[in-house]
Legacy VTK file of the C-alpha trace (Angstrom):
# vtk DataFile Version 3.0
C-alpha trace
ASCII
DATASET POLYDATA
POINTS 798 float
193.178 -100.995 -1.021
189.512 -101.180 -1.940
186.863 -100.921 0.737
185.635 -104.390 1.704
182.416 -105.737 3.211
180.757 -109.114 3.689
177.339 -110.449 4.698
176.161 -113.661 6.356
175.930 -115.449 3.013
179.574 -114.708 2.274
180.807 -115.576 5.753
181.755 -119.185 5.013
183.635 -118.055 1.914
185.564 -115.504 3.947
186.469 -118.134 6.538
187.596 -120.452 3.751
189.773 -117.765 2.189
191.363 -116.895 5.499
192.049 -120.546 6.205
193.683 -120.966 2.811
196.233 -118.236 3.427
197.030 -118.889 7.081
200.000 -121.035 6.200
202.794 -118.626 6.943
206.216 -120.090 7.509
206.589 -122.068 10.706
210.119 -120.681 10.970
210.783 -119.252 14.409
212.249 -115.736 14.482
214.423 -114.475 17.343
212.664 -111.278 18.390
213.313 -108.583 20.961
210.658 -105.901 20.678
210.376 -103.676 23.739
207.085 -102.426 25.234
206.041 -99.377 23.165
203.262 -98.082 20.967
201.792 -100.667 18.607
202.647 -98.765 15.421
206.398 -98.723 16.149
206.328 -102.335 17.336
204.646 -103.516 14.131
207.143 -101.533 12.048
210.004 -103.320 13.791
208.232 -106.663 13.417
207.795 -106.045 9.662
211.504 -105.315 9.307
212.494 -108.478 11.180
210.160 -110.903 9.399
209.689 -109.280 5.943
205.920 -109.430 6.448
203.732 -106.695 4.935
201.397 -105.291 7.566
198.236 -103.408 6.644
196.028 -101.431 9.005
193.750 -98.456 9.139
195.890 -95.784 10.804
193.235 -94.734 13.338
192.878 -98.151 14.972
196.536 -98.115 16.080
196.464 -94.713 17.751
196.964 -94.802 21.500
197.534 -98.562 21.552
200.432 -99.957 23.591
201.987 -103.413 23.444
203.899 -105.336 26.073
206.321 -106.365 23.316
207.753 -109.781 22.625
211.072 -111.367 23.496
212.196 -114.807 22.401
211.931 -117.138 19.442
208.429 -117.267 17.930
206.647 -117.996 14.671
204.876 -115.100 12.979
201.484 -116.131 14.324
202.780 -116.607 17.864
204.578 -113.258 17.818
201.522 -111.386 16.543
199.357 -112.907 19.279
201.770 -111.640 21.918
202.221 -108.205 20.330
198.465 -107.625 20.071
197.494 -109.139 23.432
195.340 -106.695 25.404
195.244 -104.100 22.615
191.782 -104.865 21.293
193.328 -105.664 17.910
193.429 -108.849 15.914
195.158 -110.010 12.738
194.296 -111.859 9.556
196.628 -113.283 6.906
195.652 -111.929 3.495
198.564 -113.579 1.657
201.618 -115.647 2.461
203.568 -112.518 3.409
200.802 -110.048 4.230
198.785 -109.458 7.405
195.810 -107.188 8.055
195.525 -105.610 11.529
192.070 -104.448 12.625
189.960 -104.028 15.750
188.690 -107.303 17.203
185.034 -107.730 16.206
182.332 -108.756 18.649
179.763 -108.902 15.828
178.452 -112.187 14.529
177.958 -112.833 10.832
174.388 -111.613 10.986
175.785 -108.085 10.980
177.367 -106.357 8.048
180.991 -105.390 8.780
182.706 -102.545 6.934
186.479 -102.498 6.985
188.199 -99.135 6.564
190.693 -98.607 3.744
193.992 -100.224 4.662
197.320 -98.433 4.927
200.765 -99.927 5.400
202.940 -99.755 8.486
206.546 -100.849 8.612
207.827 -98.548 5.878
211.377 -99.841 6.125
210.458 -103.417 5.241
212.118 -104.526 2.016
208.809 -106.181 1.024
206.755 -103.069 1.689
204.947 -101.974 -1.445
206.016 -98.332 -1.137
209.749 -99.082 -0.848
210.389 -97.224 -4.130
207.350 -94.942 -3.884
206.685 -92.360 -1.202
203.247 -90.793 -0.918
204.073 -87.767 1.257
206.896 -85.211 1.216
207.754 -82.441 3.670
209.854 -80.174 1.447
207.209 -78.716 -0.876
204.924 -77.314 1.852
206.779 -77.848 5.196
204.055 -80.354 6.027
203.454 -84.017 5.251
201.125 -83.157 2.393
200.288 -85.942 -0.066
202.263 -85.500 -3.277
199.099 -86.195 -5.285
197.500 -83.097 -3.680
200.509 -80.750 -4.007
200.496 -78.413 -7.055
204.295 -78.352 -7.350
206.941 -80.713 -8.630
208.487 -82.660 -5.750
210.484 -85.914 -5.915
211.704 -88.358 -3.276
214.611 -90.808 -3.362
213.653 -93.220 -0.553
215.857 -95.273 1.748
215.507 -98.527 -0.193
216.852 -96.899 -3.367
219.812 -95.523 -1.423
220.505 -99.019 -0.102
220.090 -100.817 -3.418
222.354 -98.386 -5.265
224.767 -98.096 -2.310
224.845 -94.327 -2.475
227.799 -92.726 -0.682
227.400 -89.209 -2.142
224.350 -86.953 -2.445
225.223 -86.366 -6.105
224.688 -90.079 -6.779
221.269 -90.090 -5.100
219.844 -87.222 -7.149
220.669 -88.955 -10.435
217.291 -90.629 -9.835
215.480 -87.272 -10.027
214.361 -85.595 -13.264
215.673 -82.071 -13.767
218.724 -82.615 -11.542
222.208 -83.256 -12.891
225.525 -83.619 -11.117
228.011 -80.835 -11.844
231.597 -80.164 -10.772
233.576 -77.385 -9.085
236.083 -76.719 -6.268
238.301 -79.572 -7.404
235.467 -82.069 -6.951
235.331 -81.364 -3.205
231.921 -79.682 -3.125
228.377 -80.905 -3.594
227.227 -79.040 -6.693
224.246 -79.683 -8.954
222.403 -78.272 -11.926
218.673 -77.952 -11.149
216.551 -77.128 -14.173
219.638 -75.653 -15.833
220.915 -73.509 -12.928
223.822 -73.986 -10.521
223.085 -74.982 -6.939
225.816 -75.183 -4.271
223.487 -75.357 -1.265
221.960 -78.327 0.512
219.252 -78.336 3.152
219.145 -80.575 6.215
215.641 -81.412 7.452
214.363 -78.286 5.746
217.045 -75.812 6.831
219.914 -74.248 4.898
223.424 -75.661 5.358
225.493 -73.209 3.271
229.048 -74.534 3.704
229.791 -74.023 0.013
229.521 -70.258 0.416
232.871 -68.556 0.452
234.871 -71.517 -0.776
233.951 -74.112 1.817
234.715 -77.407 0.123
233.492 -80.506 1.913
230.968 -83.008 0.646
228.096 -83.985 2.911
228.266 -87.419 4.448
225.253 -89.711 3.990
225.562 -92.179 6.890
222.562 -90.638 8.703
220.520 -90.025 5.559
216.978 -91.457 5.510
215.905 -90.099 2.119
216.409 -87.177 -0.280
213.566 -84.829 -1.223
213.833 -82.391 -4.128
211.481 -79.447 -4.646
212.011 -78.233 -8.190
211.695 -74.598 -9.153
211.915 -71.376 -7.086
211.526 -72.026 -3.364
211.908 -68.604 -1.735
208.414 -68.726 -0.245
209.522 -71.229 2.429
213.322 -71.184 2.268
214.393 -67.600 1.619
217.370 -66.705 -0.580
218.212 -69.603 -2.827
219.069 -70.603 -6.382
216.004 -70.781 -8.663
216.379 -74.404 -9.770
215.065 -75.793 -6.490
215.890 -77.220 -3.063
217.677 -80.484 -2.301
216.614 -81.460 1.214
218.423 -84.216 3.138
216.015 -85.923 5.549
217.978 -87.525 8.384
217.317 -90.700 10.346
215.464 -90.158 13.608
215.668 -91.997 16.948
213.232 -94.912 17.311
211.826 -96.563 20.429
212.427 -100.054 19.045
216.004 -101.186 19.569
217.808 -101.722 16.250
221.492 -101.880 15.374
223.547 -102.530 12.263
227.147 -102.526 11.138
228.224 -102.523 7.499
231.594 -102.875 5.832
231.997 -101.675 2.247
235.030 -102.254 0.053
235.685 -101.502 -3.580
237.929 -100.507 -6.442
240.835 -98.081 -5.984
241.384 -99.165 -2.372
237.955 -97.996 -1.277
236.977 -98.906 2.310
234.005 -97.575 4.282
232.569 -98.655 7.630
229.070 -97.676 8.818
227.344 -98.104 12.180
223.685 -97.346 12.951
222.235 -97.812 16.433
218.918 -96.642 17.862
216.664 -97.407 20.799
215.213 -96.162 24.060
217.364 -94.785 26.879
214.580 -94.930 29.477
212.104 -97.811 29.989
209.096 -95.578 29.345
210.384 -94.535 25.878
210.512 -90.904 26.960
214.149 -90.526 25.940
215.398 -92.036 22.657
218.746 -92.019 20.913
220.316 -92.708 17.551
223.975 -92.774 16.549
225.231 -92.974 12.967
228.930 -93.313 12.266
231.063 -93.743 9.164
234.743 -93.901 8.320
235.935 -93.760 4.709
239.440 -94.272 3.351
240.060 -94.479 -0.378
242.410 -93.747 -3.217
241.228 -92.726 -6.681
241.597 -93.459 -10.369
242.984 -89.905 -10.532
246.653 -89.398 -9.677
247.466 -87.968 -6.221
243.799 -87.964 -5.056
242.689 -89.621 -1.819
239.873 -89.499 0.749
240.115 -89.936 4.519
236.946 -88.941 6.370
235.437 -89.678 9.787
231.804 -88.796 10.539
229.620 -89.259 13.626
226.052 -88.035 14.144
224.343 -88.650 17.510
220.742 -87.504 17.909
218.303 -87.579 20.819
214.530 -87.283 21.178
212.776 -86.377 24.416
209.073 -87.222 24.397
208.128 -84.770 27.124
204.440 -85.586 26.797
201.948 -86.766 24.205
201.814 -83.177 22.930
205.404 -81.977 23.356
208.684 -83.253 21.912
212.265 -81.963 21.830
215.221 -83.074 19.697
218.977 -82.545 19.796
221.169 -83.295 16.762
224.964 -83.213 16.486
227.175 -83.896 13.486
230.950 -83.941 13.441
233.057 -84.547 10.332
236.848 -84.687 10.135
238.339 -84.763 6.635
241.874 -85.086 5.283
241.368 -85.265 1.548
242.935 -84.021 -1.661
241.420 -82.183 -4.598
241.290 -82.855 -8.309
242.215 -80.111 -10.780
240.365 -81.855 -13.594
241.442 -81.822 -17.226
241.533 -78.910 -19.696
239.773 -78.630 -23.046
241.822 -78.806 -26.214
239.982 -77.417 -29.177
236.291 -78.337 -28.989
236.607 -81.356 -26.670
238.258 -82.408 -23.401
241.972 -82.976 -23.977
242.732 -86.547 -25.176
244.901 -87.568 -22.244
244.684 -90.603 -19.921
241.889 -90.126 -17.397
244.295 -90.536 -14.490
246.561 -87.623 -15.556
246.486 -84.841 -12.987
246.864 -81.136 -13.810
247.406 -80.325 -10.146
250.643 -80.445 -8.189
251.030 -83.347 -5.712
253.069 -81.060 -3.395
250.330 -78.442 -3.462
247.211 -80.496 -2.855
245.394 -80.819 0.467
241.948 -80.285 1.912
241.984 -80.675 5.701
239.404 -79.538 8.178
236.545 -80.091 10.621
232.819 -79.488 10.249
230.554 -79.397 13.299
226.790 -78.989 13.361
224.615 -78.559 16.459
220.863 -78.287 16.164
217.954 -78.278 18.609
214.233 -78.096 18.062
211.028 -78.536 19.978
207.382 -78.765 19.039
204.103 -78.603 20.907
200.703 -79.778 19.707
198.032 -77.636 21.308
195.464 -80.105 19.975
194.903 -82.224 16.873
194.834 -79.123 14.657
197.345 -76.579 15.952
201.104 -76.994 16.361
204.039 -74.729 17.264
207.607 -75.589 16.220
210.899 -73.819 16.953
214.353 -74.739 15.668
217.899 -73.469 16.139
221.026 -74.582 14.320
224.702 -73.683 14.142
227.388 -74.942 11.781
231.153 -74.386 12.025
233.763 -75.178 9.381
237.528 -74.793 9.823
239.588 -75.668 6.795
243.027 -75.426 5.184
243.475 -76.229 1.513
246.081 -76.137 -1.265
244.872 -76.306 -4.831
246.277 -75.868 -8.349
244.044 -74.253 -10.962
244.322 -73.183 -14.595
242.581 -70.850 -17.025
241.864 -71.381 -20.687
243.435 -73.990 -22.928
247.012 -75.147 -23.385
248.714 -74.674 -26.741
248.035 -77.188 -29.503
251.100 -79.190 -28.433
249.805 -79.330 -24.821
251.801 -76.593 -23.035
250.586 -74.245 -20.306
253.100 -71.458 -20.900
252.569 -69.354 -17.739
253.464 -66.014 -19.298
250.071 -64.572 -20.241
249.214 -61.437 -18.281
245.493 -62.238 -18.570
246.004 -65.780 -17.248
244.845 -67.347 -20.506
246.631 -70.686 -20.768
248.194 -70.266 -17.301
248.336 -72.390 -14.157
248.399 -71.007 -10.634
247.886 -71.669 -6.935
244.781 -71.076 -4.844
245.852 -71.903 -1.301
244.069 -71.117 1.953
245.874 -71.657 5.210
242.795 -70.650 7.167
239.121 -70.673 6.232
236.622 -70.147 9.018
232.895 -70.235 8.432
230.099 -69.871 10.945
226.446 -70.198 10.066
223.508 -69.735 12.433
219.778 -69.942 11.941
216.560 -69.998 13.883
213.001 -70.448 12.737
209.559 -70.420 14.324
206.480 -71.968 12.691
202.834 -72.065 13.688
200.564 -74.390 11.721
196.849 -74.912 12.046
193.820 -76.473 10.393
190.320 -75.059 10.294
187.275 -74.847 8.031
185.467 -71.849 6.547
182.161 -72.663 4.895
182.972 -75.387 2.345
186.743 -74.822 2.442
189.290 -76.768 4.478
192.408 -74.757 5.383
195.852 -75.885 6.475
197.778 -72.727 7.290
201.421 -72.035 8.099
202.889 -68.846 9.551
206.663 -68.638 9.869
209.685 -66.510 10.754
213.326 -67.362 10.092
216.650 -65.604 10.666
220.034 -66.543 9.164
223.576 -65.319 9.885
226.565 -66.283 7.718
230.054 -65.159 8.812
232.999 -66.278 6.644
236.697 -65.389 6.692
239.518 -66.644 4.447
243.280 -66.155 4.600
244.543 -67.219 1.197
247.275 -66.905 -1.399
244.882 -66.646 -4.301
245.720 -66.297 -7.033
249.471 -66.848 -7.147
251.060 -67.491 -10.524
252.921 -70.673 -11.350
256.707 -70.093 -11.382
257.742 -68.064 -14.436
259.224 -70.237 -17.159
258.075 -73.493 -15.552
255.913 -74.717 -18.414
253.627 -77.730 -17.927
252.814 -80.163 -20.739
249.589 -82.121 -20.365
250.890 -84.997 -22.514
254.212 -85.291 -20.650
253.573 -83.823 -17.168
256.439 -83.009 -14.833
255.646 -81.769 -11.334
257.343 -79.440 -8.855
259.972 -80.997 -6.614
259.158 -78.680 -3.721
256.027 -76.940 -2.541
255.592 -73.284 -3.558
256.445 -70.576 -1.042
253.470 -68.227 -1.085
252.432 -65.049 0.697
249.103 -65.320 2.510
246.704 -62.492 3.219
243.082 -62.068 4.254
241.206 -62.203 0.955
237.634 -62.755 2.142
235.799 -61.360 5.130
232.093 -61.073 4.691
228.925 -61.400 6.682
225.343 -61.767 5.650
222.239 -61.799 7.774
218.664 -61.877 6.699
215.237 -62.516 8.106
212.052 -63.642 6.475
208.357 -63.655 7.273
206.115 -66.037 5.381
202.555 -67.260 5.142
201.046 -70.251 3.332
197.508 -71.572 3.019
196.708 -75.003 1.626
193.034 -75.057 0.722
190.773 -77.951 -0.151
187.834 -76.827 -2.270
184.786 -78.889 -3.194
185.044 -81.303 -6.118
188.591 -82.407 -5.161
190.245 -79.103 -6.012
193.316 -78.159 -3.966
194.933 -74.743 -3.811
198.201 -73.495 -2.364
198.962 -69.798 -1.962
201.743 -68.077 -0.082
203.718 -64.893 0.361
207.137 -64.146 1.845
209.011 -60.984 2.761
212.840 -61.115 2.914
215.225 -58.457 4.204
218.928 -59.191 3.735
222.049 -57.247 4.641
225.385 -58.193 3.033
228.778 -56.797 4.006
232.089 -57.354 2.236
234.324 -56.119 5.039
237.497 -55.994 2.905
236.316 -53.403 0.435
233.570 -51.703 2.404
230.872 -52.779 -0.030
227.542 -53.289 1.684
223.992 -53.657 0.509
220.544 -54.128 1.908
218.089 -55.982 -0.316
214.490 -56.840 0.296
211.795 -58.498 -1.741
208.308 -59.964 -1.615
208.049 -63.435 -3.171
204.631 -64.919 -4.009
203.714 -68.490 -4.880
200.428 -69.999 -5.978
199.205 -73.270 -7.390
195.966 -75.068 -8.176
195.434 -78.833 -8.469
192.391 -80.825 -9.554
192.053 -84.496 -8.673
189.133 -85.672 -10.821
189.938 -89.323 -10.130
191.632 -91.068 -7.233
194.589 -91.945 -9.461
194.867 -88.678 -11.451
195.835 -85.079 -10.614
196.469 -82.113 -12.914
198.006 -78.858 -11.684
199.460 -75.481 -12.568
201.581 -73.059 -10.539
203.480 -69.793 -10.575
206.422 -68.998 -8.268
208.965 -66.223 -7.814
212.453 -66.371 -6.336
214.651 -63.963 -4.391
218.215 -65.070 -5.085
221.486 -64.778 -3.234
223.361 -61.504 -2.914
225.838 -60.520 -5.624
227.413 -57.781 -3.503
229.540 -60.046 -1.326
231.653 -61.055 -4.316
232.386 -57.616 -5.722
235.986 -56.579 -6.227
237.283 -53.420 -4.506
235.720 -50.168 -5.701
233.151 -52.044 -7.776
229.581 -50.799 -7.783
226.908 -52.784 -5.970
225.224 -55.378 -8.165
221.521 -56.198 -7.890
220.513 -59.566 -6.356
219.281 -62.464 -8.434
215.567 -62.794 -9.109
213.589 -65.483 -10.929
210.099 -66.489 -12.019
208.622 -69.839 -13.065
205.440 -71.158 -14.673
204.719 -74.878 -14.408
201.948 -77.256 -15.437
201.844 -80.982 -14.918
200.024 -84.178 -14.100
200.508 -86.821 -11.410
199.140 -90.345 -11.456
199.011 -93.467 -9.325
198.423 -96.930 -10.785
198.121 -100.519 -9.550
196.178 -99.534 -6.425
198.720 -96.869 -5.547
201.850 -99.024 -5.865
203.174 -97.173 -8.946
203.408 -93.377 -9.365
204.176 -91.285 -12.441
204.445 -87.548 -13.034
204.931 -85.291 -16.035
205.794 -81.585 -15.705
206.477 -78.718 -18.100
208.249 -75.640 -16.743
209.498 -72.262 -17.946
212.067 -70.709 -15.581
213.716 -67.312 -16.047
216.471 -65.753 -13.911
217.846 -62.211 -13.897
221.218 -60.858 -12.686
223.374 -63.978 -12.786
226.926 -62.993 -11.704
229.793 -63.952 -14.035
233.540 -63.496 -13.640
234.840 -60.924 -16.116
238.536 -60.240 -15.548
240.936 -59.001 -12.853
238.559 -60.090 -10.064
235.700 -58.031 -11.490
232.195 -59.496 -11.601
229.402 -58.491 -13.949
225.819 -59.710 -14.264
224.086 -61.412 -17.166
220.757 -59.763 -17.816
218.604 -62.863 -18.252
218.844 -66.639 -18.529
215.956 -68.973 -19.259
215.350 -72.724 -19.204
212.264 -74.654 -20.157
211.485 -78.284 -20.777
209.756 -81.489 -19.751
210.363 -83.863 -16.844
209.016 -87.402 -16.545
209.308 -89.637 -13.465
208.000 -93.131 -12.692
208.576 -95.009 -9.429
207.106 -97.870 -7.460
206.253 -101.541 -7.821
205.223 -102.844 -11.262
204.769 -106.496 -10.273
205.379 -108.301 -6.984
209.115 -107.973 -6.404
209.792 -105.738 -9.442
210.466 -102.119 -8.454
211.565 -99.191 -10.584
212.640 -95.560 -10.282
213.043 -93.790 -13.619
213.645 -90.150 -14.539
213.911 -88.327 -17.877
214.499 -84.647 -18.666
214.188 -82.882 -21.994
215.684 -79.408 -21.540
214.473 -77.982 -24.822
215.698 -74.434 -24.131
218.478 -73.329 -21.775
219.829 -70.092 -23.197
221.235 -66.715 -22.242
218.535 -64.355 -23.466
220.421 -61.163 -22.727
224.099 -60.829 -21.754
224.466 -57.310 -20.351
228.001 -57.860 -19.020
230.535 -55.652 -20.762
233.960 -56.424 -22.183
232.789 -58.148 -25.333
231.665 -61.395 -23.709
228.776 -61.540 -26.142
227.061 -64.702 -24.900
223.531 -63.654 -25.835
221.647 -66.592 -27.455
224.304 -69.055 -26.288
223.335 -72.278 -24.563
223.977 -72.275 -20.802
226.888 -74.449 -19.690
226.334 -77.990 -18.333
222.774 -78.164 -19.717
222.326 -81.199 -22.008
219.099 -81.337 -23.968
218.352 -84.882 -22.811
219.430 -86.712 -19.669
218.005 -89.234 -17.262
218.230 -92.599 -15.553
216.500 -95.981 -15.430
216.805 -98.333 -12.451
215.076 -101.682 -11.762
215.350 -104.250 -8.997
213.708 -107.628 -8.595
213.219 -109.577 -5.338
212.756 -113.238 -6.171
209.409 -114.440 -4.843
209.925 -118.205 -4.774
210.873 -119.942 -1.545
213.984 -121.473 -3.120
215.384 -118.021 -3.997
214.003 -116.083 -1.043
216.392 -113.275 -0.093
217.965 -112.913 -3.544
217.687 -109.560 -5.335
219.118 -108.331 -8.648
219.107 -104.859 -10.182
220.193 -103.005 -13.294
220.070 -99.461 -14.619
221.438 -96.907 -17.047
222.422 -93.255 -16.556
222.674 -91.226 -19.760
223.198 -87.674 -20.972
223.495 -85.957 -24.337
226.176 -83.410 -25.240
226.456 -80.177 -23.233
228.375 -76.912 -23.505
231.508 -76.506 -21.382
231.127 -72.723 -20.905
228.576 -70.002 -21.557
230.864 -68.902 -24.389
230.127 -72.298 -26.012
233.796 -72.638 -27.034
233.993 -76.366 -26.248
231.579 -79.233 -25.587
231.342 -82.212 -23.247
230.338 -85.360 -25.181
227.248 -87.369 -24.312
227.512 -90.685 -22.520
225.650 -93.688 -21.088
226.798 -95.875 -18.197
225.496 -99.322 -17.201
225.097 -100.202 -13.500
224.281 -103.585 -11.907
223.690 -104.945 -8.412
222.885 -108.193 -6.643
222.254 -108.911 -2.976
221.354 -111.838 -0.786
219.809 -111.656 2.661
219.986 -114.529 5.143
219.824 -115.365 8.829
223.167 -116.029 10.524
223.197 -116.896 14.237
219.739 -115.390 14.531
220.692 -112.073 12.918
219.989 -110.745 9.460
223.015 -110.564 7.178
222.979 -108.984 3.712
225.715 -109.493 1.133
225.682 -107.070 -1.802
227.761 -106.360 -4.893
227.358 -103.230 -7.054
229.069 -102.581 -10.390
228.911 -98.994 -11.660
229.899 -97.999 -15.203
230.311 -101.692 -15.987
231.336 -101.043 -19.604
234.062 -98.620 -18.467
232.915 -95.624 -20.525
234.873 -92.363 -20.328
232.594 -89.459 -19.468
232.774 -86.006 -17.866
230.734 -84.760 -14.898
230.763 -81.081 -15.845
232.876 -77.945 -15.641
233.494 -75.137 -13.157
231.929 -72.636 -15.638
235.394 -72.292 -17.126
238.078 -74.600 -18.456
238.416 -77.137 -15.619
236.555 -80.355 -16.477
235.635 -83.074 -13.950
236.257 -86.659 -15.071
233.637 -89.321 -14.319
234.541 -92.488 -12.419
235.457 -95.475 -14.636
234.315 -99.020 -13.896
233.874 -99.363 -10.137
232.991 -102.431 -8.062
231.729 -102.220 -4.494
231.034 -105.109 -2.172
229.350 -104.843 1.206
228.498 -106.980 4.214
225.771 -105.706 6.530
224.648 -107.301 9.801
221.474 -106.164 11.599
220.747 -107.136 15.195
LINES 1 799
798 0 1 2 3 4 5 6 7 8 9 10 11 12 13 14 15 16 17 18 19 20 21 22 23 24 25 26 27 28 29 30 31 32 33 34 35 36 37 38 39 40 41 42 43 44 45 46 47 48 49 50 51 52 53 54 55 56 57 58 59 60 61 62 63 64 65 66 67 68 69 70 71 72 73 74 75 76 77 78 79 80 81 82 83 84 85 86 87 88 89 90 91 92 93 94 95 96 97 98 99 100 101 102 103 104 105 106 107 108 109 110 111 112 113 114 115 116 117 118 119 120 121 122 123 124 125 126 127 128 129 130 131 132 133 134 135 136 137 138 139 140 141 142 143 144 145 146 147 148 149 150 151 152 153 154 155 156 157 158 159 160 161 162 163 164 165 166 167 168 169 170 171 172 173 174 175 176 177 178 179 180 181 182 183 184 185 186 187 188 189 190 191 192 193 194 195 196 197 198 199 200 201 202 203 204 205 206 207 208 209 210 211 212 213 214 215 216 217 218 219 220 221 222 223 224 225 226 227 228 229 230 231 232 233 234 235 236 237 238 239 240 241 242 243 244 245 246 247 248 249 250 251 252 253 254 255 256 257 258 259 260 261 262 263 264 265 266 267 268 269 270 271 272 273 274 275 276 277 278 279 280 281 282 283 284 285 286 287 288 289 290 291 292 293 294 295 296 297 298 299 300 301 302 303 304 305 306 307 308 309 310 311 312 313 314 315 316 317 318 319 320 321 322 323 324 325 326 327 328 329 330 331 332 333 334 335 336 337 338 339 340 341 342 343 344 345 346 347 348 349 350 351 352 353 354 355 356 357 358 359 360 361 362 363 364 365 366 367 368 369 370 371 372 373 374 375 376 377 378 379 380 381 382 383 384 385 386 387 388 389 390 391 392 393 394 395 396 397 398 399 400 401 402 403 404 405 406 407 408 409 410 411 412 413 414 415 416 417 418 419 420 421 422 423 424 425 426 427 428 429 430 431 432 433 434 435 436 437 438 439 440 441 442 443 444 445 446 447 448 449 450 451 452 453 454 455 456 457 458 459 460 461 462 463 464 465 466 467 468 469 470 471 472 473 474 475 476 477 478 479 480 481 482 483 484 485 486 487 488 489 490 491 492 493 494 495 496 497 498 499 500 501 502 503 504 505 506 507 508 509 510 511 512 513 514 515 516 517 518 519 520 521 522 523 524 525 526 527 528 529 530 531 532 533 534 535 536 537 538 539 540 541 542 543 544 545 546 547 548 549 550 551 552 553 554 555 556 557 558 559 560 561 562 563 564 565 566 567 568 569 570 571 572 573 574 575 576 577 578 579 580 581 582 583 584 585 586 587 588 589 590 591 592 593 594 595 596 597 598 599 600 601 602 603 604 605 606 607 608 609 610 611 612 613 614 615 616 617 618 619 620 621 622 623 624 625 626 627 628 629 630 631 632 633 634 635 636 637 638 639 640 641 642 643 644 645 646 647 648 649 650 651 652 653 654 655 656 657 658 659 660 661 662 663 664 665 666 667 668 669 670 671 672 673 674 675 676 677 678 679 680 681 682 683 684 685 686 687 688 689 690 691 692 693 694 695 696 697 698 699 700 701 702 703 704 705 706 707 708 709 710 711 712 713 714 715 716 717 718 719 720 721 722 723 724 725 726 727 728 729 730 731 732 733 734 735 736 737 738 739 740 741 742 743 744 745 746 747 748 749 750 751 752 753 754 755 756 757 758 759 760 761 762 763 764 765 766 767 768 769 770 771 772 773 774 775 776 777 778 779 780 781 782 783 784 785 786 787 788 789 790 791 792 793 794 795 796 797
């Protein structure tokens, strides 16, 4: 907001204006806000009453409230909340309140009010519901996005709620440069970031690599607060990773204010999902806080023989040891009993023209059962306002058994997989694992500090991290389909008994690496911001089955410069390098050690804020090159492609256009996504081919509108489109996935029932029932997109 002032001559006008807007609803709200700090209490109050609350952040620091309990109007509740705090309130609109220190001045003095900021970020009426100003992922600090010389995007909580996201892949459709992909029978989270595969997700800034080694379980989103995406190489802060970027899941944290909700979702194809969220204080002094998120999902599918049955619980605890020291404990447990989807094959240059429900897999050879457990602990200590030490430890365990049917190549023109090709071309087979055990451990230590040198303001970060990944598989991969048992995709017949397979240990590998990193965020005169950093990685990989081992190390730099000539405008440029994952763990017996992936990126862009900061837009151009991409050759032998490159434009717009009208839009033009140099042997010859799953144009548009009139208060509607142009199915470019566009709608209505907030919501995805394909597994297995899907939900908050 603009800085305000008034003089004695304007005093009567100010009083008149205040009087004209102090006509908030006389409705009494049942409130139960415990004694706590004023900032948290006002956030809870904003959620309960849908009032926007503005304040200068400094005036709330150190203030405590005695809380409020009972049924009160907004004015009465604010008087009680602010009693004895030295704060007062003023209505600035029907649904907006300004909180400021109580003034002892009379109107003969000039009063300057500080710029106002908003508290109560979870309020559905809060102006930043679709726009977030700060993000942790780009710098491991809450740096303003407008002052960060890298491309970072945020999908906030309100978007997740409005679109009723149940998968991470659905959330990132709102982010430019990110596209859902498909592998592991649809059981894994997999994405294309700026044209490159990414199987890894991060939780609160730390790697959760369950997808390594065949782990196939999608992350649950019940405890998800928002999704942050740092686009481009991220080795400087996160170590070995794919070059397209980092998808970071920011989880919900315990709150002092007591809040609880239960939600029941139900939808097409026998979809049922129950969610519970409960948080509050365990001790009266708010020293010990808790939060528990729970979900249970049971569903069938439009695909034959596919089902989902998943239970998830995530308790977390915060111990406020002192004003300077805090400790947290997080636990996640997920039990899944699901089935996989073998996808559909190509036939000629397009996906085979078969009904979208037809399954290539065997119903008697299809399971995905297991448990995933995560335990994490961290503590932090603020030495003073400028220096902070943080330490974190995490461990993740995955035990899994799976049966899966796969195929290579294309069937014959009449639709037959003949199962007699020695090179597996046109064959089906079994990839079963009766035991997969994965253990991942990490620890990290960070010291951050702020200080000035001459005219420069520094915000420095020093860090150390150490990762251990230990995976073992006992499988029957890759067993051939019974000789002579042909399978026709147009007239499928399935086995009458499960295959009898011989299991053996087929994967036993460990990887451990440590990293040391340094980053300096510098504010220069004339609103120029710099970011420079350097990281050293040392990684040891061991494939214990074939005795192949390697030790790789690298130094990865990053640097960026941003100029903010106007409050609403920033322009930036950056250069980053990436140290990719090891290729040695996947080598076949007696194969030579392959070099690790490396990557480099140049990026320039601009960021803007309009309408007094309510609407944000960004435009970025990038050029990203990767070396040593591993590709499967034949007979379990892997080779590397010499160089792949992607470059293009990304446009994003998010925020509030008009009161009640909010948008989040993303568009990507991937002008170049080619294999510059295919050095793999065997006549693969993919040089100058387009990389698979990389459409030239893709993006999304999403709008919601909260009706502002009293008669329609609580009613919201929304609509959006997700679209993509044609993409290549493989790096060989031997078939294509057609382009598509899907239409999505929503409506919701919030009301008070027995003193509690109830929200009814209906979402319709792919309303026009378009057939589309999510992507491929780099080969011939194609994932089918969900047809028209309706989801209803009932949510009660108390």
